[in-house]
C-alpha positions as CSV (number, residue, x, y, z in Angstrom):
1,X,77.0,91.0,151.1
2,X,76.5,90.8,147.3
3,X,77.2,87.4,145.8
4,X,77.8,87.0,142.1
5,X,77.1,83.6,140.5
6,X,78.8,82.8,137.2
7,X,77.5,79.9,135.1
8,X,80.2,77.3,134.6
9,X,81.0,77.2,130.9
10,X,83.0,74.3,129.6
11,X,85.2,75.1,126.7
12,X,86.3,72.5,124.3
13,X,89.6,72.1,122.5
14,X,88.3,73.9,119.4
15,X,87.2,76.9,121.4
16,X,90.4,77.1,123.3
17,X,92.5,76.9,120.1
18,X,90.3,79.5,118.4
19,X,90.8,81.9,121.3
20,X,94.6,81.2,121.3
21,X,94.7,82.0,117.6
22,X,92.9,85.3,118.2
23,X,95.3,86.2,120.9
24,X,98.2,85.2,118.8
25,X,97.1,87.4,116.0
26,X,96.8,90.3,118.4
27,X,100.3,89.7,119.7
28,X,101.8,89.5,116.2
29,X,100.2,92.9,115.3
30,X,101.3,94.5,118.6
31,X,104.9,93.2,118.3
32,X,105.1,94.2,114.6
33,X,104.0,97.7,115.5
34,X,106.4,97.9,118.4
35,X,109.4,96.7,116.4
36,X,108.8,99.4,113.8
37,X,108.4,102.2,116.4
38,X,111.4,101.2,118.7
39,X,114.3,103.6,118.4
40,X,116.7,101.8,120.7
41,X,118.6,99.1,118.7
42,X,118.8,96.7,121.6
43,X,115.1,97.1,122.3
44,X,114.3,96.7,118.6
45,X,116.4,93.5,118.5
46,X,114.7,92.1,121.6
47,X,111.2,92.8,120.2
48,X,112.1,91.4,116.8
49,X,113.3,88.2,118.4
50,X,110.0,87.9,120.3
51,X,108.1,88.6,117.0
52,X,109.9,85.8,115.2
53,X,109.2,83.4,118.0
54,X,105.6,84.5,118.1
55,X,105.3,83.9,114.3
56,X,106.7,80.4,114.6
57,X,104.3,79.6,117.5
58,X,101.4,81.0,115.5
59,X,102.3,78.7,112.6
60,X,102.5,75.7,114.8
61,X,99.1,76.5,116.4
62,X,97.4,77.3,113.1
63,X,98.8,74.1,111.6
64,X,97.5,72.0,114.5
65,X,94.1,73.7,114.3
66,X,93.9,73.2,110.6
67,X,94.8,69.5,110.9
68,X,92.0,69.0,113.4
69,X,89.7,70.8,111.0
70,X,89.1,73.6,113.6
71,X,90.5,76.3,111.5
72,X,90.0,77.0,107.8
73,X,92.9,79.0,106.4
74,X,92.3,81.1,103.3
75,X,92.8,79.2,100.1
76,X,95.9,79.9,98.0
77,X,95.4,82.0,94.9
78,X,95.8,78.9,92.8
79,X,93.1,77.1,94.8
80,X,90.8,80.1,94.6
81,X,91.1,80.2,90.8
82,X,90.3,76.4,90.5
83,X,87.1,76.9,92.5
């Protein structure tokens, strides 16, 4: 019998939030693509509703991660010029 041992890796809040942000970006891209390719109006509406919910959740997560200094969003164009 083959036994596989996996080292226990403890993830902190920052790593979990970073992974969630990555997954959230992937979901936004996938939903955006799906809504543009859907031909059935009911399906398109359902996907669009899910996309808008996903955008709101992504903003909430990125705001939280930014407040905790776990995530550094891009500077606004005005902030980039000042630097």
